[in-house]
N, C-alpha and C positions, 0 to 999 in steps of 0.2 A: 504493500500500500504506500509506504514511504517512497519507494522507487517510482511508482506511478505519479505520485504527487510532485516529486522533483522533476520528472520528465515533462509534466504539464507546465510547470513554472519555467523551465528552460525554453520550452517551445514558445510560450507567451513572450519571454524576454527577447528571443530571436526575432519574432514577428514585430515586436515594438521597436527594436533597434533598426530593423529593415525599413519600417515605416518612417522613422525619424530620418534615416539616411536618405530615403527617396525624397522626402520633403525638402531636406537641405540641398539636394542636388537639383531640384526642379526650380527653374526661374519663375518668379512671380508673373502675373498677368501684365503688370505695369512694365516689368523688364522686357517681356516678350514684345509689348507694344513699342518700347524704345528701340528694340532691335529691328522691328519692322520699319520704323522711321529711318533707321540707318540704311538698311538695304533689304527691303521686304522680300525680294525673291531669294536671297541667301538665307534669311531667317526662316522662311517658309519651306525651304528645300525645293524651290521651283526653278525651272530654267529661266535665264534672263530674258526679258521681253525683247523683241526685235524692233528695230526702227526707233524713232523718237517718240516721246510722250506727246500726244496731240496738242497739249497746251504749250509745249516748248516753242512752237512757231510764233508765239506772241511776243517773243523777245529775240534780239539778235546779238546781244553783247556777250553772252556766254556761248562759246563755240563748241562746247562738248557735244557729243552725239551718242546715239545708241542707248544701251542699258543705263548709263549714268543719268540720263535725263528723266528716268522713271523714279529715281530716289527722292524721297521727301526732302532729305538734307541738301540736295543740290539746288533746290529752289528756295528753301527756307533757312538753311544754314545750321551749323552745329550749335549756335546760340539761339536758334528758333526765332530770330529777329528779322529774317529776310532782308529786304532793302534798308531796314533801319539799323542793321547790325554789321557784323564782320563782312557779310556779303553785300554790303552797300556800295562797294567799289571793287575794282580788280577783275580778274578773269572769271570769278564766280558770280559776278553781278547779273541778275536777271530782272530785277524790279518787282519780283513777287512779294507779297505782303508778309508782315510779321505774324507768326502763329501765336507768339506770346501775347500779342494784343488781340488777335482775331478769335482765338479759342476761349479766352477767359470768360466772356459773357454767355457762351453757348452751353447747352446741356450735352450729355453724352449722345443722346439721340440726334440732336441737331448736327453734331460733328460727324456721326455716322452717315447722315443724309448728305453732307458735303462730300464725304469719301465715296458715296455711291453716285455722285453726279446729279443729285436732285437739283441743286442750284446752278450747276454748270456741267452739261453733258460731257465735256471734254476732260473733266476731272473725275471720271468714273473708274474706280478700281475694283468694282464688284465682279468684273469678268476674270479677275486674277486672284483676288483674295476672298475667302469664304466669310460668312457672317461673324464667325468667332474671331477671326484675325482682325476684321474691321473693328470689332468691339474692343479688342485689346489695344489696337492703335488709338482708338478714341479715349480709352482710359489713360494712356500715356499723355495724349495731347491735353486732356483736361486736368490731370493730377500730377504729371511728372515734369512739366516744364518749369524752369527756373529763370530768373533774371540774371544772366551771366555778368551783367554790368556791375553787380554787387561783389563779384569775385575776381574779375579779370579786367585790368586796365586796358582799354582799347588802343591806346597809343604805344605804351611800352610793352604790352603783352605780358606784363608781370602780374603775379598774384597780388590782390589787394588784401591786406591783413595777413592772416594765415599763421599757422603754428608749425614751424619747420620740424620740431622734435616729434610732434604727432605724425607728421607726414613720413618722416624717416622710420618711425616705429611701425607704422602700418605697411609701408613698402617692404620693410625687412621681413615682417611676419607673413605677408601674403604674396607679394609681387616678385621678390628676389629669386624664388625658385625657378620661375620661367624666364625672367628678364635679366637675371644676373645682378650682381652688386653695382655694376657700372651701367646697367641698362643696355648693354650691347649684345646680349645673348640672342635676341631675336632681331633680325634686320627687316625693316619694313620697306615696301616699295610704294612710293607715293609721288604723284605728279612727275613720274619719270626719273626719280632719284631714290637712292638708298638712304634710309634714315634709321637712327637709333631712337630709343625711347626719349632720351634727352633732347634730341632735335625736334621730335614731334611736340614735346611739351613746350619748347621755346618758340617754335614756328607756328603751331596751330593749337593753342591752349584750350580752345573751345571743344575741339574734337577730342582732345585728351580727357577733358573733364567729363564729357558725355560718356565716353567709353569706360572711364574709370567707374562711373556710377552704374552703367548698364551692360558692360561687356561689348564684344564685337559680334555682329550678326554672322551666323554660320560657323561660329567657333565655340570652344568649350571654356573660353575665358570667364572666370568668375565675375559676377556683377557685385559691385560694392553695395548697391541698394539691398540685395538679397543677403548680404553678410551683416546687415544692420548698420552700415556706415551712413552717416549723415552727409548732406551736401558739403558741409564744412570739412568733413574727413576727406572727401574727394578733392576739395580745394587744397588741403594740406599736402596730399600726395602729389598733386600737380606742382605745388611750391617746391617740394623736395626734388621731384623729377627735373625741374628746371636747373638744378645744380649738377646734374649728371653730364657726362661728356656728350657732345653733340656730333663729334667727328669733324667739326669745322674749326677746331682750335688751331692757332698758329703753330707751325712746326718749329721746334727749337733749332738754332744753328749749331751744327756739330763741327768738330775739327780740332782746333788748338786746345780747347778746354777752357773752362771758366777761370781757372787759376793762373793761366799763362799770361805773360806780358805781351802786348802787341808789338809786332816788328816795327822799328822806327821807319818813318817815311824818308825816302831819299830826297836830298835837297833841303830846303827850309832855311831859316835864319843862320847866319854865321855863328860858329861856336867860339871864336876868339878874334883878337884885334887884326892879326895879319890876314887871316882868311877873310875877314870883313873887308879889308882894304883891297885885296885881290878880287874879291867878288864885285866890289864897287867899280874898280877899274875895268874889269871884264865887261860889266854891264854898260859902262860909259863908252868904251871903245867899240864894243859890239854894236851899240846903237849908232855911234858916230861913223863907224866903218860902213854900215849899211847906207847911211845918208850920203857919205862921200862917194860911194859907188854909184848911187842913184844920180847925183849931180854930175859926176864924170860921164855917165852915159848920156845925159842930156847935152853936155858940151860936145861930145863926139858926134852926136846926132846932128847938132847945129852946124858943126864944121862940115859934115858930109853934105848937108843940104846946100850950104854956100858953095862948096866945090862943084856940085852938080850945076848950079845956076851959072857959075862963071864959065864952065865948060860949054854951055849952050850959047853963050855970047861969042 
């Protein structure tokens, strides 16, 4: 009887641990919505759509094409501010509106209606995403957006405020296993260039903060939101990541070594009286000699001209 009782308890414990583990591994609906915002076809495991998104032809400043034009982030930015934020200028500019401003007064149902093209038939994603995916995307747009202007300075791209020690602690506990202590363990390919974590953090802090909070679409990267991190924790990790190597640091000069004396330059001021006198005379006669030769040449030329003229007479 005791054996049977112990067996039941062990079975229940295993089931409980499995349930807890599955819950910890499963991203929240808000996180899933955030990854749909990032790259919905990767998050949903779908093939990338062909051609340009229909609404893309309403602008001409952003020259990207194909699957990139279907991503929410390409129109509205990693800071969700559209033309009012980081994508208000530069190669990503489209002129499309700020979701931070547009989504705030809407209900979940109204946002879903927008995503289904009720207000604009060319903004219809229902042919690609099922109702559950659209619902999760609406949850993110209604509940997950933040005002990045509170955390990132738009001019310097540096973190506003922040706790560097907290950022280092969380990076060491969670991020270092995959990215390495210097952030160079994974090389990213972005805009045609290779980047490390430090260069992403300094060049595009809005993207870094979004993906620190919600992970990367189509990958197993853990989402800070599901780990219980606050937005401020994500900001602090960004602050720490901006101290990591970017790969663009100046290369130190190698050769003689920092402790060696530089080789003296040839020439320069005279080192004693006699050498000074000789140097002065050489300079004087050198200049005088050149002038004398020049004048002599003019005299000879004049005499030659006179001789020619007399010969003609």
